[in-house]
Legacy VTK file of the C-alpha trace (Angstrom):
# vtk DataFile Version 3.0
C-alpha trace
ASCII
DATASET POLYDATA
POINTS 390 float
0.000 0.000 0.000
1.003 3.614 -0.405
0.638 7.199 0.762
-1.096 9.075 -2.023
-1.860 12.648 -3.037
-4.688 13.635 -5.358
-4.991 16.659 -7.646
-8.538 17.935 -8.147
-10.583 15.763 -5.775
-14.350 15.987 -6.040
-16.014 15.421 -2.703
-15.079 14.194 0.741
-13.817 10.672 1.385
-15.371 8.412 4.020
-14.940 4.705 4.824
-11.504 4.850 3.180
-12.555 4.754 -0.495
-16.105 6.137 -0.694
-16.992 9.654 -1.852
-19.848 12.055 -1.176
-20.157 15.810 -1.559
-18.710 18.014 1.161
-21.010 18.203 4.210
-23.651 16.467 2.113
-26.211 16.279 4.924
-26.425 20.087 5.030
-28.730 20.395 2.032
-28.982 24.173 2.038
-25.207 24.596 2.085
-24.800 23.529 -1.545
-28.316 23.556 -2.978
-27.445 26.535 -5.193
-24.040 25.161 -6.178
-23.640 23.101 -9.350
-21.196 20.257 -8.904
-21.121 17.508 -11.491
-21.762 14.146 -9.867
-19.788 12.480 -12.643
-16.613 13.925 -11.135
-17.530 12.299 -7.821
-18.101 8.981 -9.616
-14.603 9.115 -11.125
-12.959 10.071 -7.823
-14.804 7.326 -5.933
-13.986 4.761 -8.626
-10.300 5.726 -8.682
-9.999 5.113 -4.953
-11.640 1.700 -5.322
-8.913 0.664 -7.757
-5.978 1.911 -5.677
-4.368 0.191 -2.695
-3.343 2.933 -0.271
-2.939 3.734 3.419
-3.187 7.507 3.387
-4.807 10.002 1.034
-4.332 13.766 1.002
-4.840 16.631 -1.454
-2.073 18.349 -3.411
-2.982 22.030 -3.614
-2.149 23.522 -7.030
-3.556 26.949 -6.204
-0.514 28.030 -4.208
3.179 27.209 -4.374
4.090 26.176 -0.850
7.729 25.059 -0.797
7.408 23.349 2.585
4.299 21.414 1.496
6.024 20.312 -1.714
9.086 19.141 0.207
6.789 17.185 2.521
5.030 15.648 -0.473
8.333 14.480 -1.925
9.380 13.074 1.440
6.200 11.435 2.706
4.170 10.371 -0.355
4.700 7.716 -3.002
2.872 9.346 -5.915
0.201 11.854 -6.867
-2.713 11.154 -9.199
-4.771 13.519 -11.306
-8.417 12.520 -11.093
-9.713 11.653 -14.550
-11.725 14.428 -16.171
-12.078 16.610 -19.246
-8.901 18.607 -18.644
-7.434 19.044 -22.116
-9.230 22.007 -23.627
-8.637 25.645 -24.398
-10.367 27.123 -21.333
-8.728 24.990 -18.617
-7.256 27.083 -15.785
-4.351 25.244 -14.165
-3.693 27.999 -11.629
-0.154 27.379 -10.262
0.030 23.701 -11.237
3.116 24.130 -13.445
5.148 25.600 -10.593
3.962 22.892 -8.202
4.517 19.972 -10.602
7.952 21.182 -11.653
9.097 20.856 -8.014
7.693 17.350 -7.502
10.071 14.405 -7.516
7.444 11.702 -7.009
5.545 10.131 -9.958
2.404 11.783 -11.284
-0.363 9.477 -12.545
-2.832 10.773 -15.144
-5.839 8.570 -14.454
-8.149 8.506 -17.487
-7.825 12.135 -18.610
-9.558 13.416 -21.738
-9.449 16.109 -24.404
-12.509 18.100 -25.482
-12.765 19.132 -29.128
-14.605 22.378 -29.879
-17.770 22.141 -31.988
-15.894 23.877 -34.790
-12.214 24.065 -35.620
-9.161 22.389 -34.147
-8.238 22.138 -30.494
-5.417 24.589 -29.811
-4.031 24.532 -26.283
-2.292 27.613 -24.895
1.360 27.210 -24.009
0.477 27.001 -20.305
-1.705 23.964 -20.986
0.916 22.278 -23.137
3.467 22.800 -20.368
1.279 20.962 -17.840
1.076 17.845 -19.980
4.787 17.892 -20.681
5.450 17.988 -16.936
3.047 15.099 -16.255
4.520 13.092 -19.129
8.034 13.538 -17.745
6.887 12.252 -14.348
5.020 9.202 -15.624
5.970 5.958 -17.268
2.665 6.134 -19.134
-0.293 8.542 -19.080
-3.748 6.992 -18.827
-6.014 8.663 -21.399
-9.699 8.378 -22.232
-9.381 7.306 -25.853
-7.756 7.627 -29.266
-8.661 11.282 -29.773
-6.977 12.303 -26.517
-3.912 10.219 -27.395
-3.742 11.974 -30.782
-3.956 15.432 -29.181
-1.089 14.612 -26.827
0.915 13.008 -29.657
0.651 16.274 -31.599
2.407 17.924 -28.636
5.196 15.356 -28.715
3.803 13.302 -25.821
3.963 9.667 -26.865
3.902 7.715 -23.599
0.120 7.321 -23.442
-2.016 4.284 -22.764
-5.726 4.230 -23.622
-7.600 3.084 -20.508
-11.019 4.742 -20.717
-12.207 5.698 -17.236
-11.776 4.195 -13.744
-15.566 4.158 -13.301
-15.850 1.207 -15.684
-13.616 -0.910 -13.449
-14.813 0.210 -10.018
-15.814 -3.311 -8.969
-12.417 -4.773 -9.946
-14.090 -7.487 -12.006
-11.938 -8.617 -14.957
-14.692 -10.888 -16.287
-17.590 -8.421 -16.272
-19.927 -8.668 -19.253
-23.355 -7.499 -20.378
-25.904 -10.172 -21.274
-29.219 -8.780 -22.462
-32.504 -10.099 -21.121
-35.480 -10.261 -23.487
-36.680 -6.712 -24.108
-40.186 -7.571 -22.901
-38.687 -8.242 -19.456
-37.316 -4.696 -19.152
-39.385 -2.711 -16.664
-37.232 -0.276 -14.710
-35.192 2.255 -16.669
-32.853 5.044 -15.637
-32.410 7.990 -17.988
-29.317 10.138 -17.424
-30.306 13.728 -18.158
-28.078 16.562 -19.345
-30.399 19.401 -20.227
-27.661 22.070 -20.236
-25.328 22.180 -23.235
-22.840 24.692 -24.584
-22.834 25.989 -28.141
-19.067 25.578 -27.984
-19.527 21.793 -27.925
-22.886 21.180 -29.614
-23.289 21.979 -33.321
-27.100 22.036 -32.989
-28.439 22.903 -29.526
-32.066 22.874 -30.649
-31.864 19.339 -32.037
-29.913 18.230 -28.974
-32.747 19.425 -26.710
-35.767 18.388 -28.743
-34.353 14.883 -29.246
-33.565 14.775 -25.550
-37.167 15.658 -24.690
-38.751 13.277 -27.176
-36.666 10.269 -26.124
-37.392 10.876 -22.442
-41.113 10.914 -23.221
-40.769 7.800 -25.380
-39.039 5.884 -22.575
-41.511 7.154 -19.964
-44.411 5.855 -22.056
-42.945 2.341 -22.051
-41.151 1.902 -18.737
-41.009 2.809 -15.066
-38.508 5.629 -15.482
-36.168 7.509 -13.152
-34.655 10.763 -14.424
-31.104 10.753 -13.100
-29.760 14.260 -12.551
-26.117 15.048 -11.819
-25.960 18.343 -9.986
-28.283 20.815 -11.734
-29.340 23.528 -9.281
-33.015 23.797 -10.269
-33.558 20.055 -10.018
-31.935 19.991 -6.587
-34.272 22.765 -5.492
-37.301 20.891 -6.857
-36.271 17.780 -4.913
-34.895 19.222 -1.682
-35.746 22.908 -1.512
-38.157 24.868 0.584
-41.519 25.694 -0.986
-40.109 29.091 -1.972
-37.065 27.470 -3.591
-39.244 25.004 -5.500
-41.316 27.847 -6.874
-38.132 29.727 -7.767
-36.777 26.699 -9.622
-39.907 26.456 -11.761
-39.783 30.185 -12.489
-36.192 29.866 -13.665
-36.898 26.843 -15.843
-40.052 28.161 -17.449
-38.437 31.554 -17.923
-35.623 30.125 -20.052
-36.454 30.391 -23.766
-34.612 27.185 -24.664
-36.509 25.191 -22.019
-39.872 26.717 -22.862
-39.535 26.397 -26.656
-37.423 23.266 -27.136
-37.900 21.100 -24.072
-40.866 21.907 -21.859
-44.458 20.735 -22.142
-47.103 19.341 -19.775
-45.737 15.804 -19.985
-42.182 16.903 -19.194
-43.434 18.985 -16.284
-45.247 15.961 -14.849
-42.098 13.849 -15.150
-39.968 16.553 -13.527
-42.397 16.714 -10.632
-42.518 12.960 -10.013
-39.523 11.141 -11.503
-36.375 13.080 -10.591
-33.476 11.414 -8.803
-30.401 13.117 -7.393
-27.996 12.382 -4.564
-24.767 13.840 -3.221
-23.554 10.332 -2.326
-21.971 8.137 -5.013
-23.166 4.929 -3.333
-26.765 6.087 -3.772
-26.298 6.228 -7.549
-24.712 2.804 -7.583
-27.580 1.339 -5.558
-30.054 2.957 -7.951
-28.493 1.599 -11.161
-28.228 -1.886 -9.677
-32.032 -1.893 -9.464
-32.473 -0.971 -13.142
-32.896 -3.203 -16.165
-31.511 -0.497 -18.461
-29.790 2.875 -18.104
-29.452 5.170 -21.107
-29.061 8.821 -21.878
-26.665 11.714 -22.146
-24.390 11.398 -19.111
-20.993 9.756 -19.542
-20.423 8.571 -16.015
-24.017 7.864 -15.069
-24.189 5.441 -17.991
-20.771 4.004 -17.203
-21.776 3.396 -13.582
-24.537 1.148 -14.911
-22.218 -0.798 -17.214
-19.728 -1.239 -14.359
-22.500 -3.036 -12.482
-23.528 -5.287 -15.355
-26.568 -3.211 -16.351
-27.056 -2.556 -20.106
-26.566 1.042 -21.172
-26.883 2.944 -24.454
-25.000 6.174 -24.983
-26.339 9.259 -26.709
-23.368 10.874 -28.433
-23.361 14.619 -28.999
-19.740 15.812 -28.694
-16.158 14.525 -28.867
-16.223 13.275 -25.270
-19.248 11.056 -25.681
-18.012 9.731 -29.028
-14.594 8.959 -27.568
-16.084 7.087 -24.615
-18.319 5.003 -26.851
-15.416 4.169 -29.150
-13.024 3.285 -26.320
-15.457 0.833 -24.738
-17.400 -0.272 -27.812
-20.648 0.921 -26.233
-23.800 0.930 -28.398
-24.596 4.567 -29.102
-27.072 6.811 -30.858
-25.938 10.009 -32.594
-28.429 12.663 -31.498
-27.706 14.677 -34.659
-28.454 11.814 -37.021
-31.388 11.869 -39.415
-32.964 8.712 -38.014
-35.192 8.536 -34.968
-34.147 6.547 -31.922
-35.617 3.048 -31.659
-34.600 1.000 -28.624
-35.081 -2.229 -30.574
-32.268 -1.240 -32.956
-29.793 -1.326 -30.050
-31.183 -4.221 -28.040
-28.989 -6.758 -29.790
-26.517 -9.010 -28.011
-23.956 -8.745 -30.806
-23.713 -4.990 -30.184
-23.026 -5.575 -26.512
-20.498 -8.294 -27.329
-18.382 -5.476 -28.748
-18.530 -3.817 -25.346
-17.724 -7.123 -23.646
-14.615 -7.563 -25.820
-13.478 -3.957 -25.349
-14.023 -4.059 -21.607
-11.989 -7.275 -21.365
-9.051 -5.555 -23.069
-9.427 -2.166 -21.378
-9.470 -3.770 -17.945
-6.023 -5.176 -18.666
-4.889 -1.826 -20.077
-5.876 -0.080 -16.841
-4.145 -2.747 -14.788
-1.024 -2.410 -16.942
-1.075 1.369 -16.498
-0.969 1.005 -12.716
1.727 -1.674 -12.874
3.864 0.350 -15.302
3.758 3.328 -12.982
4.505 1.293 -9.870
1.125 2.010 -8.309
-0.204 -0.563 -5.790
-3.763 -1.504 -6.735
-6.693 -3.852 -6.123
-7.430 -4.824 -9.724
-7.732 -8.586 -9.873
-5.795 -10.388 -12.614
-7.696 -11.910 -15.487
-7.923 -15.665 -15.689
-4.987 -17.052 -17.653
-5.625 -18.270 -21.154
-5.495 -22.033 -21.535
-4.234 -23.721 -24.660
-6.625 -26.068 -26.359
-5.818 -29.741 -25.771
LINES 1 391
390 0 1 2 3 4 5 6 7 8 9 10 11 12 13 14 15 16 17 18 19 20 21 22 23 24 25 26 27 28 29 30 31 32 33 34 35 36 37 38 39 40 41 42 43 44 45 46 47 48 49 50 51 52 53 54 55 56 57 58 59 60 61 62 63 64 65 66 67 68 69 70 71 72 73 74 75 76 77 78 79 80 81 82 83 84 85 86 87 88 89 90 91 92 93 94 95 96 97 98 99 100 101 102 103 104 105 106 107 108 109 110 111 112 113 114 115 116 117 118 119 120 121 122 123 124 125 126 127 128 129 130 131 132 133 134 135 136 137 138 139 140 141 142 143 144 145 146 147 148 149 150 151 152 153 154 155 156 157 158 159 160 161 162 163 164 165 166 167 168 169 170 171 172 173 174 175 176 177 178 179 180 181 182 183 184 185 186 187 188 189 190 191 192 193 194 195 196 197 198 199 200 201 202 203 204 205 206 207 208 209 210 211 212 213 214 215 216 217 218 219 220 221 222 223 224 225 226 227 228 229 230 231 232 233 234 235 236 237 238 239 240 241 242 243 244 245 246 247 248 249 250 251 252 253 254 255 256 257 258 259 260 261 262 263 264 265 266 267 268 269 270 271 272 273 274 275 276 277 278 279 280 281 282 283 284 285 286 287 288 289 290 291 292 293 294 295 296 297 298 299 300 301 302 303 304 305 306 307 308 309 310 311 312 313 314 315 316 317 318 319 320 321 322 323 324 325 326 327 328 329 330 331 332 333 334 335 336 337 338 339 340 341 342 343 344 345 346 347 348 349 350 351 352 353 354 355 356 357 358 359 360 361 362 363 364 365 366 367 368 369 370 371 372 373 374 375 376 377 378 379 380 381 382 383 384 385 386 387 388 389
């Protein structure tokens, strides 16, 4: 086991390797604060893969020489929680000055690049410097997929390994697979909602939203549906707020032109009033998806949490991140900008999920190799050895 530092944690740690939002029981403390639950999923999943005694945070906001000396003396390595870090707007604060003084290894744990909706990704020199520093302090960098590896290659960084995301492997099961039940047996469905979207990443926001709305209604007409939110303020206020906050949330939503014109109608309102799910505790999400027969929708990590627990999931791809995830893991996916309508039957085919099963089998070993290559103690079980035919 090891003493470990983390860059960019997302939530507080309890019971050694479990994550929830800071002071989660104080609902009013963070009810107006948007924090993406997917980041908590990744942090929680990373800890479940690692074998460690002690975990602390490496502060990249300030350059504290004494703290850096202590890190070099007392800790075995530092890991950067997997996220969408490689893009033009990323603010690394004082990370370059901190990393340049570190002598211990730095593990990039499933990091990803975000392509703009138009044009080529061009990182500022400060961003390029960060990845050079991490590359120099790693045997290999764990990246989300081929696109991220290509972006880093263009900067001269070649020591990458495609591993996807720790969330997929959170149960340390090298033999995990998805086997579809008959579609007529599907009853309980989770839909991962992402109603907010940036024009910088979506080439057609209106189509993104209207498709989103129509597919939610389609699934709700067929199944017992839960709408899985991941940190949106208005939805938190609808679920947990005072009566005044609930009324405020509805005023905000119905006052937004995009919601009113492209998303909202009486059926959606009824679903929002009765079918929302949100929690500030990662374990609550995992317990929820384990009860579902299917999870699908727009959220990367909400969908991946389902797959990690053997529950079928279908991705809705709408930007470079979602496409890269689907490609890395061979996940059945629907392009929300395509000309064809979504039909669940088109994706409920075992051969499509066998592609995921094959990719997962290989990616599990890739993640395990990444940790071994970087000398990181871990809990990932080895795969069963291949046996030669008699």
